[in-house]
C-alpha positions as CSV (number, residue, x, y, z in Angstrom):
1,X,77.5,90.6,93.4
2,X,75.2,89.4,90.6
3,X,76.5,88.5,87.2
4,X,74.6,91.5,85.8
5,X,76.5,93.9,88.1
6,X,79.9,92.2,87.5
7,X,79.5,92.4,83.7
8,X,78.2,95.9,83.7
9,X,81.1,97.2,85.8
10,X,83.6,95.3,83.8
11,X,82.4,96.8,80.5
12,X,82.4,100.3,82.1
13,X,85.9,100.0,83.4
14,X,87.2,98.9,80.0
15,X,85.9,102.1,78.5
16,X,86.8,104.5,81.3
17,X,89.6,106.9,80.6
18,X,90.9,106.6,84.2
19,X,91.2,102.8,84.1
20,X,94.8,101.9,84.3
21,X,94.5,98.4,82.9
22,X,93.9,99.2,79.2
23,X,95.7,96.8,76.9
24,X,95.8,94.0,79.5
25,X,93.4,91.1,79.7
26,X,91.3,91.4,82.9
27,X,88.2,90.2,84.7
28,X,86.2,92.0,87.4
29,X,86.1,89.3,90.0
30,X,84.2,91.1,92.7
31,X,82.1,94.2,93.3
32,X,81.3,95.1,96.9
33,X,79.4,98.0,98.4
34,X,81.5,100.3,100.6
35,X,78.7,102.5,101.7
36,X,76.0,105.0,100.9
37,X,76.7,108.8,100.7
38,X,74.6,111.2,102.7
39,X,71.0,112.1,102.7
40,X,68.8,113.6,100.0
41,X,69.7,117.2,99.2
42,X,67.0,119.8,98.7
43,X,66.9,122.1,95.6
44,X,69.0,120.0,93.3
45,X,68.6,120.5,89.6
46,X,67.3,116.9,89.0
47,X,65.7,114.1,91.0
48,X,67.8,113.2,93.9
49,X,69.5,109.8,93.4
50,X,70.7,107.2,95.8
51,X,74.4,107.5,95.9
52,X,76.7,104.6,96.8
53,X,80.3,103.8,96.5
54,X,81.3,100.4,95.1
55,X,84.7,98.8,95.0
56,X,85.6,96.7,92.0
57,X,88.2,94.0,92.3
58,X,90.1,93.6,89.0
59,X,92.1,90.4,88.3
60,X,94.4,90.5,85.3
61,X,95.3,87.5,83.2
62,X,98.8,87.5,84.6
63,X,97.5,87.3,88.2
64,X,97.8,90.9,89.3
65,X,94.9,92.3,91.3
66,X,93.9,95.9,91.6
67,X,91.0,97.8,93.3
68,X,89.0,100.5,91.6
69,X,86.5,102.9,93.1
70,X,83.1,103.2,91.3
71,X,80.8,105.8,92.9
72,X,77.3,105.3,91.5
73,X,74.2,107.4,91.2
74,X,71.2,105.0,91.3
75,X,67.9,106.1,89.7
76,X,64.6,104.1,89.5
77,X,64.0,105.6,86.0
78,X,66.5,106.2,83.2
79,X,68.2,109.6,83.0
80,X,68.8,110.4,79.4
81,X,71.1,113.4,80.4
82,X,73.5,110.8,81.9
83,X,73.6,108.4,79.0
84,X,77.3,109.1,78.5
85,X,77.9,107.9,82.1
86,X,75.7,104.8,82.1
87,X,77.1,101.9,83.9
88,X,74.3,99.4,83.9
89,X,70.8,98.3,84.8
90,X,70.2,95.7,87.5
91,X,68.1,94.8,90.5
92,X,69.5,96.2,93.7
93,X,68.6,94.1,96.9
94,X,67.5,97.3,98.7
95,X,66.2,99.5,95.9
96,X,64.8,97.2,93.4
97,X,65.5,97.7,89.7
98,X,67.8,100.7,89.3
99,X,69.7,102.5,86.5
100,X,73.3,103.1,87.6
101,X,75.4,106.0,86.4
102,X,79.0,107.1,87.3
103,X,78.2,109.5,90.1
104,X,80.9,112.1,89.3
105,X,78.9,113.1,86.2
106,X,75.7,113.8,88.2
107,X,75.2,117.1,90.0
108,X,72.6,115.7,92.3
109,X,75.0,112.9,93.4
110,X,77.9,115.2,93.9
111,X,75.8,117.5,96.0
112,X,75.5,114.6,98.4
113,X,79.3,114.6,98.9
114,X,79.4,118.3,99.6
115,X,76.5,118.2,102.0
116,X,78.2,115.4,103.9
117,X,81.3,117.5,104.3
118,X,79.3,120.6,105.3
119,X,77.5,118.8,108.1
120,X,80.7,117.4,109.6
121,X,82.3,119.2,112.5
122,X,85.7,120.7,111.8
123,X,88.5,118.3,112.8
124,X,85.8,115.6,113.2
125,X,84.4,112.7,111.3
126,X,80.9,112.0,110.1
127,X,79.9,108.5,109.4
128,X,77.9,107.7,106.3
129,X,75.6,104.7,106.0
130,X,76.9,101.2,105.5
131,X,76.0,99.3,102.3
132,X,75.2,95.9,103.7
133,X,76.5,93.3,106.1
134,X,80.0,93.2,104.7
135,X,80.4,97.0,104.2
136,X,82.2,99.5,106.4
137,X,81.0,103.0,107.2
138,X,82.2,105.9,105.0
139,X,83.8,108.7,107.0
140,X,83.8,112.3,105.9
141,X,86.7,114.2,107.6
142,X,86.8,118.1,107.8
143,X,90.0,120.1,108.6
144,X,90.7,123.8,108.7
145,X,88.3,126.7,109.2
146,X,87.1,127.2,105.6
147,X,83.3,127.6,105.4
148,X,82.1,125.6,102.4
149,X,79.7,127.0,99.9
150,X,76.9,124.5,99.5
151,X,74.5,126.3,97.1
152,X,76.7,125.9,94.0
153,X,76.8,123.4,91.1
154,X,79.5,120.8,90.5
155,X,81.4,120.5,87.3
156,X,83.5,117.5,86.3
157,X,87.0,118.4,85.0
158,X,87.8,117.0,81.6
159,X,91.1,115.4,80.7
160,X,91.7,113.6,84.0
161,X,93.9,110.6,83.4
162,X,93.9,108.5,86.6
163,X,91.4,110.1,89.0
164,X,88.2,112.2,88.7
165,X,88.1,115.8,89.9
166,X,84.9,117.7,90.4
167,X,84.8,121.5,91.0
168,X,82.2,123.1,93.3
169,X,81.8,126.5,91.7
170,X,85.0,128.4,92.4
171,X,85.1,127.3,96.1
172,X,86.4,123.8,96.3
173,X,87.4,120.7,94.3
174,X,86.9,117.1,95.1
175,X,89.4,114.6,93.8
176,X,87.9,111.1,93.7
177,X,90.7,108.5,93.7
178,X,90.0,105.7,91.2
179,X,92.7,103.1,91.7
180,X,92.8,102.3,95.4
181,X,95.4,100.8,97.6
182,X,94.9,100.2,101.3
183,X,96.9,102.7,103.3
184,X,97.3,106.4,103.7
185,X,97.3,108.3,100.4
186,X,100.3,110.6,100.3
187,X,98.2,113.2,98.4
188,X,96.1,113.6,101.5
189,X,98.8,113.2,104.2
190,X,101.3,115.6,102.4
191,X,98.6,118.2,101.8
192,X,97.6,117.9,105.4
193,X,101.0,118.8,106.8
194,X,101.6,121.5,104.3
195,X,98.2,123.1,105.0
196,X,98.8,122.9,108.7
197,X,102.2,124.6,108.3
198,X,100.6,127.4,106.3
199,X,102.5,126.7,103.1
200,X,101.6,129.2,100.3
201,X,102.6,126.6,97.7
202,X,99.7,124.2,97.8
203,X,96.0,124.3,97.6
204,X,94.7,124.1,101.2
205,X,93.2,120.8,102.3
206,X,89.5,121.0,103.4
207,X,88.9,117.3,104.1
208,X,88.7,113.8,102.8
209,X,86.6,110.6,102.6
210,X,87.9,107.4,104.1
211,X,86.7,103.9,105.1
212,X,88.3,100.9,106.8
213,X,90.3,98.5,104.6
214,X,89.8,94.8,105.0
215,X,93.2,94.5,106.6
216,X,92.1,96.9,109.4
217,X,93.9,99.9,107.9
218,X,92.7,103.0,106.1
219,X,91.3,103.2,102.6
220,X,91.3,106.8,101.3
221,X,88.6,107.5,98.8
222,X,88.6,111.2,98.0
223,X,90.0,114.6,99.1
224,X,88.4,118.0,99.2
225,X,90.6,121.0,98.8
226,X,90.8,124.7,97.8
227,X,89.8,125.7,94.3
228,X,92.7,127.7,92.7
229,X,90.6,130.5,91.1
230,X,93.3,132.2,89.1
231,X,95.4,129.2,88.3
232,X,97.1,128.5,85.0
233,X,98.8,125.3,84.2
234,X,102.6,125.6,84.4
235,X,103.2,123.4,81.3
236,X,100.9,125.6,79.2
237,X,102.6,128.8,80.3
238,X,106.0,127.3,79.5
239,X,104.8,126.2,76.0
240,X,103.5,129.8,75.4
241,X,106.9,131.1,76.3
242,X,108.6,128.8,73.8
243,X,106.1,129.8,71.1
244,X,106.9,133.5,71.8
245,X,110.6,132.7,71.4
246,X,110.2,130.8,68.1
247,X,108.1,133.7,66.8
248,X,111.0,136.1,67.2
249,X,113.7,134.9,64.9
250,X,116.3,137.5,65.8
251,X,116.0,137.5,69.6
252,X,117.5,135.4,72.4
253,X,115.4,133.8,75.1
254,X,116.1,136.6,77.6
255,X,115.1,139.3,75.1
256,X,111.6,137.9,74.3
257,X,108.6,139.3,76.1
258,X,107.4,135.8,77.1
259,X,110.7,134.9,78.8
260,X,109.9,132.2,81.4
261,X,113.2,132.4,83.4
262,X,111.8,134.5,86.2
263,X,108.9,132.0,86.7
264,X,111.4,129.2,86.7
265,X,113.3,130.9,89.5
266,X,110.1,131.3,91.5
267,X,109.4,127.6,91.0
268,X,112.9,126.8,92.4
269,X,112.1,128.9,95.5
270,X,108.7,127.3,95.9
271,X,110.1,123.7,95.7
272,X,112.9,124.5,98.1
273,X,110.4,125.8,100.7
274,X,108.1,122.9,100.3
275,X,111.0,120.4,100.7
276,X,112.0,122.2,104.0
277,X,108.4,122.1,105.3
278,X,108.2,118.3,104.5
279,X,111.5,117.8,106.3
280,X,110.1,119.6,109.3
281,X,106.9,117.6,109.3
282,X,108.0,114.0,108.3
283,X,111.7,114.1,109.3
284,X,114.6,112.7,107.4
285,X,116.5,109.5,106.9
286,X,119.4,108.2,104.9
287,X,119.8,105.6,102.1
288,X,122.9,103.8,101.0
289,X,124.0,105.4,97.7
290,X,125.2,102.1,96.4
291,X,121.7,100.6,96.8
292,X,120.2,103.6,95.0
293,X,122.7,103.4,92.2
294,X,122.2,99.6,91.7
295,X,118.4,100.2,91.4
296,X,119.0,102.8,88.7
297,X,121.4,100.4,86.9
298,X,118.7,97.7,87.1
299,X,116.1,100.0,85.6
300,X,118.5,100.9,82.8
301,X,119.1,97.2,82.0
302,X,115.3,96.7,81.8
303,X,114.9,99.8,79.7
304,X,117.4,98.6,77.1
305,X,115.2,95.6,76.4
306,X,112.4,98.0,75.6
307,X,114.4,100.7,73.8
308,X,117.4,99.1,72.1
309,X,118.7,102.6,71.1
310,X,119.7,103.0,74.7
311,X,122.4,100.4,74.4
312,X,125.0,102.7,72.8
313,X,124.6,105.1,75.8
314,X,124.4,102.4,78.5
315,X,128.1,102.4,79.6
316,X,128.1,106.2,80.0
317,X,124.9,106.0,82.0
318,X,126.2,103.3,84.2
319,X,129.2,105.6,84.8
320,X,126.8,108.4,86.0
321,X,125.1,105.9,88.3
322,X,128.4,104.5,89.7
323,X,129.5,108.1,90.5
324,X,126.4,108.3,92.7
325,X,127.3,105.0,94.4
326,X,130.4,106.6,95.8
327,X,128.5,109.1,98.0
328,X,128.0,106.8,101.0
329,X,124.8,107.6,102.8
330,X,122.5,110.2,101.1
331,X,119.7,112.2,102.9
332,X,116.1,111.3,102.0
333,X,112.7,112.6,103.0
334,X,109.1,112.9,101.9
335,X,109.0,114.4,98.5
336,X,106.5,115.0,95.7
337,X,107.7,112.0,93.7
338,X,106.3,112.8,90.3
339,X,107.1,116.5,89.8
340,X,107.1,118.2,86.4
341,X,105.6,121.4,84.9
342,X,102.2,119.7,84.5
343,X,102.1,119.4,88.3
344,X,102.4,123.1,88.9
345,X,99.9,125.9,88.8
346,X,100.6,129.6,88.6
347,X,98.2,131.9,90.5
348,X,98.2,135.6,91.1
349,X,99.8,134.9,94.5
350,X,102.5,132.5,93.2
351,X,103.2,129.0,92.2
352,X,101.3,126.0,93.6
353,X,102.4,122.3,93.5
354,X,99.6,119.8,93.0
355,X,99.1,116.0,93.0
356,X,101.4,114.6,95.7
357,X,100.4,111.0,95.0
358,X,103.8,110.2,93.6
359,X,104.4,108.2,90.4
360,X,101.1,106.5,89.7
361,X,102.7,103.3,88.3
362,X,104.5,102.6,91.6
363,X,102.9,100.6,94.4
364,X,101.6,102.8,97.3
365,X,104.2,101.3,99.7
366,X,107.0,102.4,97.5
367,X,105.5,105.9,96.9
368,X,105.4,106.4,100.7
369,X,109.1,105.7,101.1
370,X,111.4,108.7,101.6
371,X,113.5,109.6,98.6
372,X,116.1,112.2,97.7
373,X,114.7,115.7,97.1
374,X,116.9,115.8,94.1
375,X,114.5,113.4,92.4
376,X,111.9,116.2,92.4
377,X,114.6,118.7,91.1
378,X,115.5,116.2,88.3
379,X,111.9,115.9,87.3
380,X,111.6,119.7,86.9
381,X,114.9,119.9,85.0
382,X,113.7,117.2,82.5
383,X,110.4,119.1,82.1
384,X,112.3,122.3,81.2
385,X,114.0,120.2,78.5
386,X,110.7,118.7,77.2
387,X,108.8,121.9,76.8
388,X,110.8,123.6,74.1
389,X,111.7,120.4,72.2
390,X,108.1,119.3,72.2
391,X,107.2,122.5,70.4
392,X,110.1,122.3,68.1
393,X,109.1,118.8,66.9
394,X,105.5,119.8,66.5
395,X,106.4,122.2,63.7
396,X,106.7,120.7,60.2
397,X,109.9,122.0,58.7
398,X,111.3,120.9,55.3
399,X,114.4,123.1,55.6
400,X,117.0,121.2,57.6
401,X,118.9,124.4,58.5
402,X,115.7,125.9,59.9
403,X,114.9,122.8,61.9
404,X,118.5,122.8,63.3
405,X,118.1,126.5,64.2
406,X,114.9,125.7,66.1
407,X,116.5,122.9,68.0
408,X,119.3,125.2,69.0
409,X,116.9,127.8,70.2
410,X,115.0,125.1,72.1
411,X,118.3,124.1,73.8
412,X,118.9,127.8,74.7
413,X,115.4,128.1,76.3
414,X,115.9,124.9,78.3
415,X,119.4,125.8,79.5
416,X,118.3,129.3,80.6
417,X,115.3,128.0,82.6
418,X,117.1,125.1,84.1
419,X,119.8,127.4,85.4
420,X,117.3,129.9,86.8
421,X,115.3,127.1,88.6
422,X,118.4,125.3,90.0
423,X,120.1,128.5,91.2
424,X,117.1,129.6,93.3
425,X,116.4,126.1,94.6
426,X,120.0,126.0,95.9
427,X,119.6,129.3,97.5
428,X,121.7,131.3,95.0
429,X,124.8,129.2,95.4
430,X,126.5,126.7,93.1
431,X,126.0,123.0,93.8
432,X,128.5,121.0,95.8
433,X,130.2,118.1,94.0
434,X,128.1,115.5,95.8
435,X,124.9,117.5,94.9
436,X,126.0,117.6,91.3
437,X,126.5,113.8,91.2
438,X,123.0,113.3,92.7
439,X,121.4,115.7,90.2
440,X,123.2,114.0,87.3
441,X,122.1,110.5,88.4
442,X,118.5,111.4,89.0
443,X,118.3,113.3,85.7
444,X,119.7,110.3,83.9
445,X,117.3,107.9,85.7
446,X,114.4,110.1,84.8
447,X,115.4,110.3,81.1
448,X,115.7,106.5,81.0
449,X,112.2,106.2,82.3
450,X,111.0,108.8,79.7
451,X,112.5,106.7,76.9
452,X,110.5,103.6,78.0
453,X,107.3,105.7,78.3
454,X,107.7,107.4,74.9
455,X,108.5,104.1,73.2
456,X,105.3,102.6,74.5
457,X,103.0,105.6,74.2
458,X,104.4,108.4,72.0
459,X,107.1,107.0,69.7
460,X,107.3,110.3,67.8
461,X,108.6,111.9,71.1
462,X,111.2,109.3,71.8
463,X,114.0,111.5,70.3
464,X,113.5,114.1,73.0
465,X,114.8,111.9,75.9
466,X,117.2,110.0,73.7
467,X,118.9,113.3,72.6
468,X,119.2,114.3,76.3
469,X,120.7,111.0,77.2
470,X,123.2,111.4,74.4
471,X,124.6,114.5,76.1
472,X,124.9,112.9,79.6
473,X,128.5,112.2,80.3
474,X,129.6,113.0,76.8
475,X,133.0,114.6,76.3
């Protein structure tokens, strides 16, 4: 690593939307080459670049260390069309002076990835080139019997927060993981077993890219999966339903043409079936309920320091968590881990769940641990509460009576959709007392997390989880 490379990568990371260290002092302390992607591809729109994958080691001022993947398209001459993705200009030991661009923005570079998958035998691995003495080969892994379309252009999705996703026409999408942790990525392993089981509730997995970690384990770099041609974002559909309700002043939620309850019910069924498939594939275990409750109480204590408004509700919340502590051993399994309406897609054939990486802020080892399926349920229930109240608070209203009426209608929408979802998830029956205690505790824990998030990122939305918390355990 030269100083030119180190400084260029550091500057680029600081401006990248997907970089998770914004607001923290950091230094790029190492940049090493993982490997080179594929061979030149004929008939690309522009000159074919050399495509490499570099790994940037980020050391924060507080001592934390993270790894970020930086795939690069290297050109001998500047490419003005890629100015927005320019990383730097330096002398490469193998290529001489090169202009480096973030590869996900370049169709020629992304064609290399697709070609590497296409030439890999199904259920086999194809090794890419190494990138120097210290590098390890890249491996492109194919699964399933889908025949890839290779004569199509790539398009980078906008709005990605923590990863980069590239669509190949309407055939496949490649998710490039940015923050890397040695070990199996649950997004890949979970999609693998659900694809193998024929689950209709996920996009089928077509393959992934991996290399060897320095500790001898696996480092997952990217995953290739089915493009959901007819998909609409679940959060957006829910918001449209709320807007329809608010536009009809004299109708109840069930009377509005955009009523979402039937979709919420289908989501409940989809999640129940996915949980069963994950139990079959990964098995189950148990956790001591007291340990789980103590962890939730600890998170509450830390949250009060960030959101002092939680203090007046703290004793009631601790009571909710202590009720969980009395359940003995609770069943746990592989779950989604970060489920909400934004992690669902509605297609013409039903609902799909996406992004099985778990909560991004948690360490990989923690995200791989089994957890209660009621955590996923709680995430959805909180999302049903967020959708209508987010819309209600986005409307400027000087009349306090009108604002109160809108909040009441938001509560009505949330209650209707939570009931529809929970009823079908439970198979049409009511919850057992122990299940009710689990749901209450996980909902409260999620709402506490939301308070901290909103206080730090969207203070105007803090009243949404705070209002929900005020109702928990209230007489």
